[in-house]
N, C-alpha and C positions, 0 to 999 in steps of 0.2 A: 857159898856165894852163887854158884851155878844153879843150885836148887831154888834160890830166891828169884833169880832172873827167870828161870823156867816157870815158876808160879805166877810171876807178874805177866809173862807172855801168855800163859794159859788163861789167866784172868781177863786180859785184854781181848783175846780171841773169843772167849765166852760172851763178853759184853757185845762184841761186834756181831756175833752169831745170833744173840738174843738181846737186842737193845731195850726190850720192854722191861719196865720196872713193875714189881708187884702192884696191882691196883691201877695201873695206867695202861692205856692202849697206844699203839703206834700212831704217829701223827698221820692224819688224813692227807692223802696225796694232794687234794685240792687246796687244803689249808697250807701245806708246805709250799706250793706254787704261789699262792696268794701272798704269803709272808716273805717269800724269797726276793731279795734285792736283785738277783740275777734273772728273775723271770717275771712274775706278775707284779710284784712290788705294790700291791693294793694299799698297804699301810702308808705309803708315801702320801696318799691323798685321802684315805678313808679310815675312820675308826671301825675296828672289828674286834669282837670279843677276844680276849686273851692277847691282843696285839700290843706291842710295846712301841711307844713313840709314834702314835698315829698322826697323820696329817688331818687338815680340816678343810681342804679344798672341795672334796666331794662329800656326799651324804654318808651318814653312818650305814654300814652294811649289816642290816639285821631286818628280819621280818620282810624279806623281799617279795614274798607272795602277796603282800598287800600293795606293793608298788608295780608288780608285773603280773600279767594275767596268767602266765605259765613260764616254765623253765626256758622254752624256746625264745621267748621275748628277752629274757635276761641274757641268754646266749648271744643273741643278735646285738645286744648292747655292748657286750664284751668284745665280740668279733669286730664291730666297727661302730663306735658311738657317734662318729661324725655323720652317719646316715640320719640320725635323729636330731642332732644339734651340731651344725658345722663349726660352731664357736667353742665346742667342748675342749677341755684340756686333757681329756681321757684319751690315751693312745688307742689306736685301732689294733688290738692285740692279734686278731686273726688276719686281717687284711695286710698288716705289715709283717706277718710271720714272726711275731714276738713269741707267741705260744702256738703249739700245734693244736689240731682239732681235739685230740685226746686230752691235752692239758686244759683246754678251754672247757671241755665237758666235765673234767674233774673239779675245776674251780666253780663252775655252775652248780654242780652237785653239792659241794661244800657250802657255798654261799646260800643256796636255797634252803639248806637245813638249819641255818642260824635263826633262832627265834627272837 
């Protein structure tokens, strides 16, 4: 019985040390933030590839290079969308310190890469 418990523990430790499954990559940190209900929670309002139960308040988040001139413009939108539209329902993630500068940069990198 102890041997079985030891094998289970070792198996769990191996999974924790290497959560990657063959043929899959680790989740992008920006995607993780965007999908997290405790952080970005972009899916509450936006449809995003691979997202489950997306909202429909905001536009679909894909091909953002066609809507924004550069990543800095997208970053400014995420930092404080009220600067561009005072009536927006999008929270000012940077201004209100919902996300750190690093987290915003990670989300921007992730969203910018969606085709």
